[in-house]
mmCIF file of the N, C-alpha and C atoms, coordinates in Angstrom:
data_MODEL
# 
_entry.id   MODEL 
# 
loop_
_atom_site.group_PDB 
_atom_site.id 
_atom_site.type_symbol 
_atom_site.label_atom_id 
_atom_site.label_alt_id 
_atom_site.label_comp_id 
_atom_site.label_asym_id 
_atom_site.label_entity_id 
_atom_site.label_seq_id 
_atom_site.pdbx_PDB_ins_code 
_atom_site.Cartn_x 
_atom_site.Cartn_y 
_atom_site.Cartn_z 
_atom_site.occupancy 
_atom_site.B_iso_or_equiv 
_atom_site.pdbx_formal_charge 
_atom_site.auth_seq_id 
_atom_site.auth_comp_id 
_atom_site.auth_asym_id 
_atom_site.auth_atom_id 
_atom_site.pdbx_PDB_model_num 
ATOM 1   N N  . MET A 1 1  ? -3.454 -10.280 3.173  1.00 0.00 ? 1  MET A N  1 
ATOM 2   C CA . MET A 1 1  ? -3.876 -8.941  3.025  1.00 0.00 ? 1  MET A CA 1 
ATOM 3   C C  . MET A 1 1  ? -2.886 -8.160  3.031  1.00 0.00 ? 1  MET A C  1 
ATOM 4   N N  . SER A 1 2  ? -2.678 -6.689  2.370  1.00 0.00 ? 2  SER A N  1 
ATOM 5   C CA . SER A 1 2  ? -1.843 -6.182  2.200  1.00 0.00 ? 2  SER A CA 1 
ATOM 6   C C  . SER A 1 2  ? -1.922 -4.637  2.887  1.00 0.00 ? 2  SER A C  1 
ATOM 7   N N  . HIS A 1 3  ? -1.419 -4.088  3.661  1.00 0.00 ? 3  HIS A N  1 
ATOM 8   C CA . HIS A 1 3  ? -1.807 -2.855  4.125  1.00 0.00 ? 3  HIS A CA 1 
ATOM 9   C C  . HIS A 1 3  ? -1.268 -1.965  3.699  1.00 0.00 ? 3  HIS A C  1 
ATOM 10  N N  . ALA A 1 4  ? -0.351 -2.064  2.332  1.00 0.00 ? 4  ALA A N  1 
ATOM 11  C CA . ALA A 1 4  ? 0.467  -0.736  1.763  1.00 0.00 ? 4  ALA A CA 1 
ATOM 12  C C  . ALA A 1 4  ? -0.480 0.260   1.665  1.00 0.00 ? 4  ALA A C  1 
ATOM 13  N N  . PRO A 1 5  ? -1.853 0.215   1.128  1.00 0.00 ? 5  PRO A N  1 
ATOM 14  C CA . PRO A 1 5  ? -2.539 2.106   0.612  1.00 0.00 ? 5  PRO A CA 1 
ATOM 15  C C  . PRO A 1 5  ? -2.611 2.067   1.907  1.00 0.00 ? 5  PRO A C  1 
ATOM 16  N N  . LEU A 1 6  ? -2.511 1.073   3.286  1.00 0.00 ? 6  LEU A N  1 
ATOM 17  C CA . LEU A 1 6  ? -2.827 2.406   4.482  1.00 0.00 ? 6  LEU A CA 1 
ATOM 18  C C  . LEU A 1 6  ? -1.989 3.002   4.815  1.00 0.00 ? 6  LEU A C  1 
ATOM 19  N N  . VAL A 1 7  ? -0.853 2.436   5.253  1.00 0.00 ? 7  VAL A N  1 
ATOM 20  C CA . VAL A 1 7  ? 0.843  3.201   4.880  1.00 0.00 ? 7  VAL A CA 1 
ATOM 21  C C  . VAL A 1 7  ? 1.036  4.173   3.984  1.00 0.00 ? 7  VAL A C  1 
ATOM 22  N N  . GLN A 1 8  ? 0.653  3.950   2.586  1.00 0.00 ? 8  GLN A N  1 
ATOM 23  C CA . GLN A 1 8  ? 0.876  5.307   1.569  1.00 0.00 ? 8  GLN A CA 1 
ATOM 24  C C  . GLN A 1 8  ? -0.330 6.278   2.492  1.00 0.00 ? 8  GLN A C  1 
ATOM 25  N N  . HIS A 1 9  ? -1.202 6.054   2.217  1.00 0.00 ? 9  HIS A N  1 
ATOM 26  C CA . HIS A 1 9  ? -2.278 7.214   2.977  1.00 0.00 ? 9  HIS A CA 1 
ATOM 27  C C  . HIS A 1 9  ? -1.838 7.987   3.875  1.00 0.00 ? 9  HIS A C  1 
ATOM 28  N N  . LEU A 1 10 ? -1.388 7.501   5.123  1.00 0.00 ? 10 LEU A N  1 
ATOM 29  C CA . LEU A 1 10 ? -0.853 7.762   6.273  1.00 0.00 ? 10 LEU A CA 1 
ATOM 30  C C  . LEU A 1 10 ? 0.211  8.835   6.114  1.00 0.00 ? 10 LEU A C  1 
ATOM 31  N N  . VAL A 1 11 ? 1.053  8.224   5.027  1.00 0.00 ? 11 VAL A N  1 
ATOM 32  C CA . VAL A 1 11 ? 2.142  9.283   5.097  1.00 0.00 ? 11 VAL A CA 1 
ATOM 33  C C  . VAL A 1 11 ? 2.184  10.466  3.910  1.00 0.00 ? 11 VAL A C  1 
ATOM 34  N N  . GLN A 1 12 ? 1.068  10.123  2.910  1.00 0.00 ? 12 GLN A N  1 
ATOM 35  C CA . GLN A 1 12 ? 0.758  11.138  1.979  1.00 0.00 ? 12 GLN A CA 1 
ATOM 36  C C  . GLN A 1 12 ? 0.249  12.241  2.510  1.00 0.00 ? 12 GLN A C  1 
ATOM 37  N N  . ALA A 1 13 ? -0.602 11.882  3.920  1.00 0.00 ? 13 ALA A N  1 
ATOM 38  C CA . ALA A 1 13 ? -1.308 13.132  4.872  1.00 0.00 ? 13 ALA A CA 1 
ATOM 39  C C  . ALA A 1 13 ? -0.243 14.165  4.988  1.00 0.00 ? 13 ALA A C  1 
ATOM 40  N N  . LEU A 1 14 ? 0.883  13.504  5.370  1.00 0.00 ? 14 LEU A N  1 
ATOM 41  C CA . LEU A 1 14 ? 1.870  14.098  6.175  1.00 0.00 ? 14 LEU A CA 1 
ATOM 42  C C  . LEU A 1 14 ? 2.625  14.751  5.446  1.00 0.00 ? 14 LEU A C  1 
ATOM 43  N N  . VAL A 1 15 ? 2.873  14.478  3.891  1.00 0.00 ? 15 VAL A N  1 
ATOM 44  C CA . VAL A 1 15 ? 4.148  15.148  3.963  1.00 0.00 ? 15 VAL A CA 1 
ATOM 45  C C  . VAL A 1 15 ? 3.546  16.351  2.623  1.00 0.00 ? 15 VAL A C  1 
ATOM 46  N N  . THR A 1 16 ? 4.827  17.046  2.343  1.00 0.00 ? 16 THR A N  1 
ATOM 47  C CA . THR A 1 16 ? 4.145  18.312  1.082  1.00 0.00 ? 16 THR A CA 1 
ATOM 48  C C  . THR A 1 16 ? 4.580  17.879  -0.066 1.00 0.00 ? 16 THR A C  1 
ATOM 49  N N  . GLU A 1 17 ? 4.851  16.669  -0.619 1.00 0.00 ? 17 GLU A N  1 
ATOM 50  C CA . GLU A 1 17 ? 5.361  16.382  -1.809 1.00 0.00 ? 17 GLU A CA 1 
ATOM 51  C C  . GLU A 1 17 ? 5.091  14.819  -1.770 1.00 0.00 ? 17 GLU A C  1 
ATOM 52  N N  . PRO A 1 18 ? 3.368  14.398  -1.790 1.00 0.00 ? 18 PRO A N  1 
ATOM 53  C CA . PRO A 1 18 ? 2.738  13.364  -1.495 1.00 0.00 ? 18 PRO A CA 1 
ATOM 54  C C  . PRO A 1 18 ? 2.811  12.199  -2.553 1.00 0.00 ? 18 PRO A C  1 
ATOM 55  N N  . ASP A 1 19 ? 3.577  13.308  -4.116 1.00 0.00 ? 19 ASP A N  1 
ATOM 56  C CA . ASP A 1 19 ? 3.068  12.227  -5.269 1.00 0.00 ? 19 ASP A CA 1 
ATOM 57  C C  . ASP A 1 19 ? 4.626  11.347  -5.503 1.00 0.00 ? 19 ASP A C  1 
ATOM 58  N N  . VAL A 1 20 ? 5.427  11.907  -4.484 1.00 0.00 ? 20 VAL A N  1 
ATOM 59  C CA . VAL A 1 20 ? 7.046  11.079  -4.257 1.00 0.00 ? 20 VAL A CA 1 
ATOM 60  C C  . VAL A 1 20 ? 6.848  10.103  -3.583 1.00 0.00 ? 20 VAL A C  1 
ATOM 61  N N  . VAL A 1 21 ? 5.891  9.858   -2.872 1.00 0.00 ? 21 VAL A N  1 
ATOM 62  C CA . VAL A 1 21 ? 6.027  8.719   -1.225 1.00 0.00 ? 21 VAL A CA 1 
ATOM 63  C C  . VAL A 1 21 ? 5.748  7.478   -2.318 1.00 0.00 ? 21 VAL A C  1 
ATOM 64  N N  . HIS A 1 22 ? 6.574  6.607   -1.750 1.00 0.00 ? 22 HIS A N  1 
ATOM 65  C CA . HIS A 1 22 ? 7.182  5.238   -2.657 1.00 0.00 ? 22 HIS A CA 1 
ATOM 66  C C  . HIS A 1 22 ? 6.808  4.064   -1.322 1.00 0.00 ? 22 HIS A C  1 
ATOM 67  N N  . VAL A 1 23 ? 5.973  3.199   -1.452 1.00 0.00 ? 23 VAL A N  1 
ATOM 68  C CA . VAL A 1 23 ? 5.694  2.376   -0.309 1.00 0.00 ? 23 VAL A CA 1 
ATOM 69  C C  . VAL A 1 23 ? 6.049  0.703   -0.825 1.00 0.00 ? 23 VAL A C  1 
ATOM 70  N N  . GLU A 1 24 ? 7.166  0.223   -0.351 1.00 0.00 ? 24 GLU A N  1 
ATOM 71  C CA . GLU A 1 24 ? 7.558  -1.029  -0.934 1.00 0.00 ? 24 GLU A CA 1 
ATOM 72  C C  . GLU A 1 24 ? 6.937  -2.247  0.652  1.00 0.00 ? 24 GLU A C  1 
ATOM 73  N N  . GLU A 1 25 ? 6.987  -3.130  -0.301 1.00 0.00 ? 25 GLU A N  1 
ATOM 74  C CA . GLU A 1 25 ? 5.987  -4.358  0.422  1.00 0.00 ? 25 GLU A CA 1 
ATOM 75  C C  . GLU A 1 25 ? 7.097  -5.575  0.603  1.00 0.00 ? 25 GLU A C  1 
ATOM 76  N N  . ARG A 1 26 ? 7.770  -5.813  1.598  1.00 0.00 ? 26 ARG A N  1 
ATOM 77  C CA . ARG A 1 26 ? 8.448  -7.415  1.965  1.00 0.00 ? 26 ARG A CA 1 
ATOM 78  C C  . ARG A 1 26 ? 7.902  -7.968  2.682  1.00 0.00 ? 26 ARG A C  1 
ATOM 79  N N  . ARG A 1 27 ? 7.488  -9.261  2.188  1.00 0.00 ? 27 ARG A N  1 
ATOM 80  C CA . ARG A 1 27 ? 7.030  -10.485 2.769  1.00 0.00 ? 27 ARG A CA 1 
ATOM 81  C C  . ARG A 1 27 ? 8.154  -11.407 3.366  1.00 0.00 ? 27 ARG A C  1 
ATOM 82  N N  . GLU A 1 28 ? 8.300  -11.503 4.635  1.00 0.00 ? 28 GLU A N  1 
ATOM 83  C CA . GLU A 1 28 ? 9.269  -12.349 5.503  1.00 0.00 ? 28 GLU A CA 1 
ATOM 84  C C  . GLU A 1 28 ? 9.072  -13.072 6.473  1.00 0.00 ? 28 GLU A C  1 
ATOM 85  N N  . ARG A 1 29 ? 9.690  -13.825 6.803  1.00 0.00 ? 29 ARG A N  1 
ATOM 86  C CA . ARG A 1 29 ? 9.176  -15.055 7.789  1.00 0.00 ? 29 ARG A CA 1 
ATOM 87  C C  . ARG A 1 29 ? 8.434  -14.888 8.750  1.00 0.00 ? 29 ARG A C  1 
ATOM 88  N N  . GLU A 1 30 ? 8.919  -13.247 9.831  1.00 0.00 ? 30 GLU A N  1 
ATOM 89  C CA . GLU A 1 30 ? 8.589  -13.128 10.850 1.00 0.00 ? 30 GLU A CA 1 
ATOM 90  C C  . GLU A 1 30 ? 6.992  -11.461 10.690 1.00 0.00 ? 30 GLU A C  1 
ATOM 91  N N  . GLY A 1 31 ? 6.751  -11.322 9.278  1.00 0.00 ? 31 GLY A N  1 
ATOM 92  C CA . GLY A 1 31 ? 5.846  -10.702 8.934  1.00 0.00 ? 31 GLY A CA 1 
ATOM 93  C C  . GLY A 1 31 ? 6.144  -10.066 7.828  1.00 0.00 ? 31 GLY A C  1 
ATOM 94  N N  . ILE A 1 32 ? 5.701  -8.764  7.385  1.00 0.00 ? 32 ILE A N  1 
ATOM 95  C CA . ILE A 1 32 ? 5.433  -8.126  6.611  1.00 0.00 ? 32 ILE A CA 1 
ATOM 96  C C  . ILE A 1 32 ? 6.231  -6.906  6.912  1.00 0.00 ? 32 ILE A C  1 
ATOM 97  N N  . THR A 1 33 ? 6.995  -6.484  5.937  1.00 0.00 ? 33 THR A N  1 
ATOM 98  C CA . THR A 1 33 ? 7.644  -5.115  6.184  1.00 0.00 ? 33 THR A CA 1 
ATOM 99  C C  . THR A 1 33 ? 7.689  -4.036  5.190  1.00 0.00 ? 33 THR A C  1 
ATOM 100 N N  . TYR A 1 34 ? 7.091  -2.916  5.594  1.00 0.00 ? 34 TYR A N  1 
ATOM 101 C CA . TYR A 1 34 ? 6.944  -1.797  4.802  1.00 0.00 ? 34 TYR A CA 1 
ATOM 102 C C  . TYR A 1 34 ? 8.251  -0.641  4.914  1.00 0.00 ? 34 TYR A C  1 
ATOM 103 N N  . PHE A 1 35 ? 8.365  -0.388  3.707  1.00 0.00 ? 35 PHE A N  1 
ATOM 104 C CA . PHE A 1 35 ? 9.768  0.066   3.286  1.00 0.00 ? 35 PHE A CA 1 
ATOM 105 C C  . PHE A 1 35 ? 9.419  1.532   2.778  1.00 0.00 ? 35 PHE A C  1 
ATOM 106 N N  . VAL A 1 36 ? 9.170  2.598   3.595  1.00 0.00 ? 36 VAL A N  1 
ATOM 107 C CA . VAL A 1 36 ? 8.598  4.043   2.904  1.00 0.00 ? 36 VAL A CA 1 
ATOM 108 C C  . VAL A 1 36 ? 9.909  4.770   2.249  1.00 0.00 ? 36 VAL A C  1 
ATOM 109 N N  . ARG A 1 37 ? 9.996  5.551   1.406  1.00 0.00 ? 37 ARG A N  1 
ATOM 110 C CA . ARG A 1 37 ? 10.330 6.509   0.666  1.00 0.00 ? 37 ARG A CA 1 
ATOM 111 C C  . ARG A 1 37 ? 9.580  7.415   0.474  1.00 0.00 ? 37 ARG A C  1 
ATOM 112 N N  . VAL A 1 38 ? 10.505 8.516   1.116  1.00 0.00 ? 38 VAL A N  1 
ATOM 113 C CA . VAL A 1 38 ? 9.637  10.330  0.857  1.00 0.00 ? 38 VAL A CA 1 
ATOM 114 C C  . VAL A 1 38 ? 10.896 11.155  0.383  1.00 0.00 ? 38 VAL A C  1 
ATOM 115 N N  . ALA A 1 39 ? 10.562 12.277  -0.579 1.00 0.00 ? 39 ALA A N  1 
ATOM 116 C CA . ALA A 1 39 ? 11.448 13.177  -0.763 1.00 0.00 ? 39 ALA A CA 1 
ATOM 117 C C  . ALA A 1 39 ? 12.398 13.860  0.557  1.00 0.00 ? 39 ALA A C  1 
ATOM 118 N N  . PRO A 1 40 ? 13.482 13.862  0.262  1.00 0.00 ? 40 PRO A N  1 
ATOM 119 C CA . PRO A 1 40 ? 14.458 14.212  1.164  1.00 0.00 ? 40 PRO A CA 1 
ATOM 120 C C  . PRO A 1 40 ? 14.226 15.255  2.330  1.00 0.00 ? 40 PRO A C  1 
ATOM 121 N N  . ASN A 1 41 ? 13.105 16.056  2.098  1.00 0.00 ? 41 ASN A N  1 
ATOM 122 C CA . ASN A 1 41 ? 13.088 17.469  2.845  1.00 0.00 ? 41 ASN A CA 1 
ATOM 123 C C  . ASN A 1 41 ? 11.760 16.980  3.724  1.00 0.00 ? 41 ASN A C  1 
ATOM 124 N N  . ASP A 1 42 ? 11.166 15.818  3.324  1.00 0.00 ? 42 ASP A N  1 
ATOM 125 C CA . ASP A 1 42 ? 10.030 15.084  4.048  1.00 0.00 ? 42 ASP A CA 1 
ATOM 126 C C  . ASP A 1 42 ? 10.235 14.286  4.989  1.00 0.00 ? 42 ASP A C  1 
ATOM 127 N N  . VAL A 1 43 ? 11.430 13.869  4.814  1.00 0.00 ? 43 VAL A N  1 
ATOM 128 C CA . VAL A 1 43 ? 12.118 12.631  5.793  1.00 0.00 ? 43 VAL A CA 1 
ATOM 129 C C  . VAL A 1 43 ? 11.650 13.135  7.472  1.00 0.00 ? 43 VAL A C  1 
ATOM 130 N N  . GLY A 1 44 ? 11.555 14.515  7.702  1.00 0.00 ? 44 GLY A N  1 
ATOM 131 C CA . GLY A 1 44 ? 11.755 14.600  9.344  1.00 0.00 ? 44 GLY A CA 1 
ATOM 132 C C  . GLY A 1 44 ? 10.615 14.923  9.818  1.00 0.00 ? 44 GLY A C  1 
ATOM 133 N N  . LYS A 1 45 ? 9.592  14.916  8.634  1.00 0.00 ? 45 LYS A N  1 
ATOM 134 C CA . LYS A 1 45 ? 8.245  15.318  8.979  1.00 0.00 ? 45 LYS A CA 1 
ATOM 135 C C  . LYS A 1 45 ? 7.371  14.009  9.398  1.00 0.00 ? 45 LYS A C  1 
ATOM 136 N N  . VAL A 1 46 ? 8.201  12.574  8.385  1.00 0.00 ? 46 VAL A N  1 
ATOM 137 C CA . VAL A 1 46 ? 7.608  11.530  8.765  1.00 0.00 ? 46 VAL A CA 1 
ATOM 138 C C  . VAL A 1 46 ? 8.056  10.724  9.903  1.00 0.00 ? 46 VAL A C  1 
ATOM 139 N N  . ILE A 1 47 ? 9.394  11.186  10.001 1.00 0.00 ? 47 ILE A N  1 
ATOM 140 C CA . ILE A 1 47 ? 9.912  10.525  11.628 1.00 0.00 ? 47 ILE A CA 1 
ATOM 141 C C  . ILE A 1 47 ? 9.443  11.404  12.525 1.00 0.00 ? 47 ILE A C  1 
ATOM 142 N N  . GLY A 1 48 ? 8.986  12.261  12.562 1.00 0.00 ? 48 GLY A N  1 
ATOM 143 C CA . GLY A 1 48 ? 8.531  13.516  14.203 1.00 0.00 ? 48 GLY A CA 1 
ATOM 144 C C  . GLY A 1 48 ? 9.609  13.768  15.216 1.00 0.00 ? 48 GLY A C  1 
ATOM 145 N N  . LYS A 1 49 ? 9.160  14.511  16.111 1.00 0.00 ? 49 LYS A N  1 
ATOM 146 C CA . LYS A 1 49 ? 10.308 14.443  16.928 1.00 0.00 ? 49 LYS A CA 1 
ATOM 147 C C  . LYS A 1 49 ? 10.281 13.771  17.793 1.00 0.00 ? 49 LYS A C  1 
ATOM 148 N N  . SER A 1 50 ? 11.559 12.970  17.691 1.00 0.00 ? 50 SER A N  1 
ATOM 149 C CA . SER A 1 50 ? 11.762 11.747  18.880 1.00 0.00 ? 50 SER A CA 1 
ATOM 150 C C  . SER A 1 50 ? 11.240 10.675  18.612 1.00 0.00 ? 50 SER A C  1 
ATOM 151 N N  . GLY A 1 51 ? 10.898 10.720  16.881 1.00 0.00 ? 51 GLY A N  1 
ATOM 152 C CA . GLY A 1 51 ? 10.426 9.565   16.164 1.00 0.00 ? 51 GLY A CA 1 
ATOM 153 C C  . GLY A 1 51 ? 8.627  9.177   16.772 1.00 0.00 ? 51 GLY A C  1 
ATOM 154 N N  . ARG A 1 52 ? 7.880  10.205  17.079 1.00 0.00 ? 52 ARG A N  1 
ATOM 155 C CA . ARG A 1 52 ? 6.862  9.929   17.522 1.00 0.00 ? 52 ARG A CA 1 
ATOM 156 C C  . ARG A 1 52 ? 5.761  9.630   16.444 1.00 0.00 ? 52 ARG A C  1 
ATOM 157 N N  . VAL A 1 53 ? 5.900  10.631  15.267 1.00 0.00 ? 53 VAL A N  1 
ATOM 158 C CA . VAL A 1 53 ? 4.780  10.511  14.128 1.00 0.00 ? 53 VAL A CA 1 
ATOM 159 C C  . VAL A 1 53 ? 5.007  8.854   13.537 1.00 0.00 ? 53 VAL A C  1 
ATOM 160 N N  . VAL A 1 54 ? 6.169  8.722   13.469 1.00 0.00 ? 54 VAL A N  1 
ATOM 161 C CA . VAL A 1 54 ? 6.911  7.265   12.946 1.00 0.00 ? 54 VAL A CA 1 
ATOM 162 C C  . VAL A 1 54 ? 6.255  6.153   13.581 1.00 0.00 ? 54 VAL A C  1 
ATOM 163 N N  . SER A 1 55 ? 6.345  6.249   14.944 1.00 0.00 ? 55 SER A N  1 
ATOM 164 C CA . SER A 1 55 ? 5.734  5.173   16.161 1.00 0.00 ? 55 SER A CA 1 
ATOM 165 C C  . SER A 1 55 ? 4.412  5.005   16.054 1.00 0.00 ? 55 SER A C  1 
ATOM 166 N N  . ALA A 1 56 ? 3.555  6.686   15.767 1.00 0.00 ? 56 ALA A N  1 
ATOM 167 C CA . ALA A 1 56 ? 2.262  6.420   15.688 1.00 0.00 ? 56 ALA A CA 1 
ATOM 168 C C  . ALA A 1 56 ? 1.964  5.410   14.376 1.00 0.00 ? 56 ALA A C  1 
ATOM 169 N N  . ILE A 1 57 ? 2.624  5.427   13.552 1.00 0.00 ? 57 ILE A N  1 
ATOM 170 C CA . ILE A 1 57 ? 2.309  5.127   12.354 1.00 0.00 ? 57 ILE A CA 1 
ATOM 171 C C  . ILE A 1 57 ? 2.174  3.665   12.413 1.00 0.00 ? 57 ILE A C  1 
ATOM 172 N N  . ARG A 1 58 ? 3.283  3.485   13.315 1.00 0.00 ? 58 ARG A N  1 
ATOM 173 C CA . ARG A 1 58 ? 4.005  1.725   13.219 1.00 0.00 ? 58 ARG A CA 1 
ATOM 174 C C  . ARG A 1 58 ? 2.701  1.178   13.948 1.00 0.00 ? 58 ARG A C  1 
ATOM 175 N N  . TYR A 1 59 ? 1.905  2.152   15.085 1.00 0.00 ? 59 TYR A N  1 
ATOM 176 C CA . TYR A 1 59 ? 1.146  1.328   15.949 1.00 0.00 ? 59 TYR A CA 1 
ATOM 177 C C  . TYR A 1 59 ? -0.313 1.239   15.269 1.00 0.00 ? 59 TYR A C  1 
ATOM 178 N N  . VAL A 1 60 ? -0.509 2.165   14.466 1.00 0.00 ? 60 VAL A N  1 
ATOM 179 C CA . VAL A 1 60 ? -1.669 1.858   13.658 1.00 0.00 ? 60 VAL A CA 1 
ATOM 180 C C  . VAL A 1 60 ? -1.397 0.940   12.532 1.00 0.00 ? 60 VAL A C  1 
ATOM 181 N N  . VAL A 1 61 ? -0.547 0.707   12.025 1.00 0.00 ? 61 VAL A N  1 
ATOM 182 C CA . VAL A 1 61 ? -0.386 -0.745  10.961 1.00 0.00 ? 61 VAL A CA 1 
ATOM 183 C C  . VAL A 1 61 ? -0.001 -1.726  11.439 1.00 0.00 ? 61 VAL A C  1 
ATOM 184 N N  . SER A 1 62 ? 0.269  -1.784  12.809 1.00 0.00 ? 62 SER A N  1 
ATOM 185 C CA . SER A 1 62 ? 0.377  -3.110  13.519 1.00 0.00 ? 62 SER A CA 1 
ATOM 186 C C  . SER A 1 62 ? -0.970 -3.159  13.675 1.00 0.00 ? 62 SER A C  1 
ATOM 187 N N  . ALA A 1 63 ? -2.013 -2.714  14.649 1.00 0.00 ? 63 ALA A N  1 
ATOM 188 C CA . ALA A 1 63 ? -2.924 -2.870  14.706 1.00 0.00 ? 63 ALA A CA 1 
ATOM 189 C C  . ALA A 1 63 ? -4.063 -3.131  13.814 1.00 0.00 ? 63 ALA A C  1 
ATOM 190 N N  . ALA A 1 64 ? -3.695 -2.398  12.621 1.00 0.00 ? 64 ALA A N  1 
ATOM 191 C CA . ALA A 1 64 ? -4.473 -3.166  11.506 1.00 0.00 ? 64 ALA A CA 1 
ATOM 192 C C  . ALA A 1 64 ? -4.552 -4.505  11.107 1.00 0.00 ? 64 ALA A C  1 
ATOM 193 N N  . ALA A 1 65 ? -3.092 -4.650  10.875 1.00 0.00 ? 65 ALA A N  1 
ATOM 194 C CA . ALA A 1 65 ? -2.207 -6.166  10.845 1.00 0.00 ? 65 ALA A CA 1 
ATOM 195 C C  . ALA A 1 65 ? -2.465 -7.293  11.716 1.00 0.00 ? 65 ALA A C  1 
ATOM 196 N N  . SER A 1 66 ? -2.790 -6.761  13.040 1.00 0.00 ? 66 SER A N  1 
ATOM 197 C CA . SER A 1 66 ? -3.344 -7.756  14.096 1.00 0.00 ? 66 SER A CA 1 
ATOM 198 C C  . SER A 1 66 ? -4.464 -8.023  13.821 1.00 0.00 ? 66 SER A C  1 
ATOM 199 N N  . LYS A 1 67 ? -5.767 -7.334  13.200 1.00 0.00 ? 67 LYS A N  1 
ATOM 200 C CA . LYS A 1 67 ? -7.021 -7.912  13.178 1.00 0.00 ? 67 LYS A CA 1 
ATOM 201 C C  . LYS A 1 67 ? -7.166 -8.995  12.069 1.00 0.00 ? 67 LYS A C  1 
ATOM 202 N N  . ALA A 1 68 ? -5.747 -9.081  11.063 1.00 0.00 ? 68 ALA A N  1 
ATOM 203 C CA . ALA A 1 68 ? -5.855 -10.319 10.266 1.00 0.00 ? 68 ALA A CA 1 
ATOM 204 C C  . ALA A 1 68 ? -4.847 -11.193 10.366 1.00 0.00 ? 68 ALA A C  1 
ATOM 205 N N  . ARG A 1 69 ? -4.646 -11.214 11.806 1.00 0.00 ? 69 ARG A N  1 
ATOM 206 C CA . ARG A 1 69 ? -3.806 -12.730 12.196 1.00 0.00 ? 69 ARG A CA 1 
ATOM 207 C C  . ARG A 1 69 ? -2.450 -11.941 12.172 1.00 0.00 ? 69 ARG A C  1 
ATOM 208 N N  . GLN A 1 70 ? -1.566 -11.005 11.611 1.00 0.00 ? 70 GLN A N  1 
ATOM 209 C CA . GLN A 1 70 ? -0.378 -10.725 10.617 1.00 0.00 ? 70 GLN A CA 1 
ATOM 210 C C  . GLN A 1 70 ? 0.308  -10.012 12.066 1.00 0.00 ? 70 GLN A C  1 
ATOM 211 N N  . ARG A 1 71 ? 1.634  -10.123 11.463 1.00 0.00 ? 71 ARG A N  1 
ATOM 212 C CA . ARG A 1 71 ? 3.022  -8.587  12.080 1.00 0.00 ? 71 ARG A CA 1 
ATOM 213 C C  . ARG A 1 71 ? 3.177  -7.696  10.556 1.00 0.00 ? 71 ARG A C  1 
ATOM 214 N N  . ALA A 1 72 ? 3.243  -6.526  10.994 1.00 0.00 ? 72 ALA A N  1 
ATOM 215 C CA . ALA A 1 72 ? 3.847  -5.892  10.087 1.00 0.00 ? 72 ALA A CA 1 
ATOM 216 C C  . ALA A 1 72 ? 4.453  -4.757  10.828 1.00 0.00 ? 72 ALA A C  1 
ATOM 217 N N  . PHE A 1 73 ? 5.733  -4.385  9.929  1.00 0.00 ? 73 PHE A N  1 
ATOM 218 C CA . PHE A 1 73 ? 6.334  -3.747  10.212 1.00 0.00 ? 73 PHE A CA 1 
ATOM 219 C C  . PHE A 1 73 ? 6.372  -2.223  9.818  1.00 0.00 ? 73 PHE A C  1 
ATOM 220 N N  . VAL A 1 74 ? 7.170  -0.912  10.064 1.00 0.00 ? 74 VAL A N  1 
ATOM 221 C CA . VAL A 1 74 ? 7.327  0.162   8.993  1.00 0.00 ? 74 VAL A CA 1 
ATOM 222 C C  . VAL A 1 74 ? 8.465  0.560   9.246  1.00 0.00 ? 74 VAL A C  1 
ATOM 223 N N  . LYS A 1 75 ? 9.528  0.962   7.995  1.00 0.00 ? 75 LYS A N  1 
ATOM 224 C CA . LYS A 1 75 ? 10.678 1.485   8.395  1.00 0.00 ? 75 LYS A CA 1 
ATOM 225 C C  . LYS A 1 75 ? 10.715 2.467   7.393  1.00 0.00 ? 75 LYS A C  1 
ATOM 226 N N  . VAL A 1 76 ? 11.189 3.938   7.653  1.00 0.00 ? 76 VAL A N  1 
ATOM 227 C CA . VAL A 1 76 ? 11.755 4.789   6.913  1.00 0.00 ? 76 VAL A CA 1 
ATOM 228 C C  . VAL A 1 76 ? 12.931 4.766   6.229  1.00 0.00 ? 76 VAL A C  1 
ATOM 229 N N  . VAL A 1 77 ? 12.772 4.447   4.817  1.00 0.00 ? 77 VAL A N  1 
ATOM 230 C CA . VAL A 1 77 ? 14.036 4.685   4.173  1.00 0.00 ? 77 VAL A CA 1 
ATOM 231 C C  . VAL A 1 77 ? 14.434 6.161   4.515  1.00 0.00 ? 77 VAL A C  1 
ATOM 232 N N  . THR A 1 78 ? 15.824 6.190   4.868  1.00 0.00 ? 78 THR A N  1 
ATOM 233 C CA . THR A 1 78 ? 16.584 7.583   4.593  1.00 0.00 ? 78 THR A CA 1 
ATOM 234 C C  . THR A 1 78 ? 18.104 7.461   3.963  1.00 0.00 ? 78 THR A C  1 
ATOM 235 N N  . GLU A 1 79 ? 17.837 8.150   2.952  1.00 0.00 ? 79 GLU A N  1 
ATOM 236 C CA . GLU A 1 79 ? 18.959 7.791   1.866  1.00 0.00 ? 79 GLU A CA 1 
ATOM 237 C C  . GLU A 1 79 ? 19.958 9.283   1.469  1.00 0.00 ? 79 GLU A C  1 
# 
């Protein structure tokens, strides 16, 4: 089961440019990793102060994945 729509919904609710949000899913041996790309001016909003916002997103996605007996990771791509 893919949790990409959940990740996309959570991130789009935070940013000022929700149309730019792109979530890429990669299945790996240890679990599923979701790479999140947002507009350059929205990166700080997604990461949050001391990483609190992205930590909360990771917690929610990890909890949803654990119900399906999977491991999920969320990484914000900053380029």
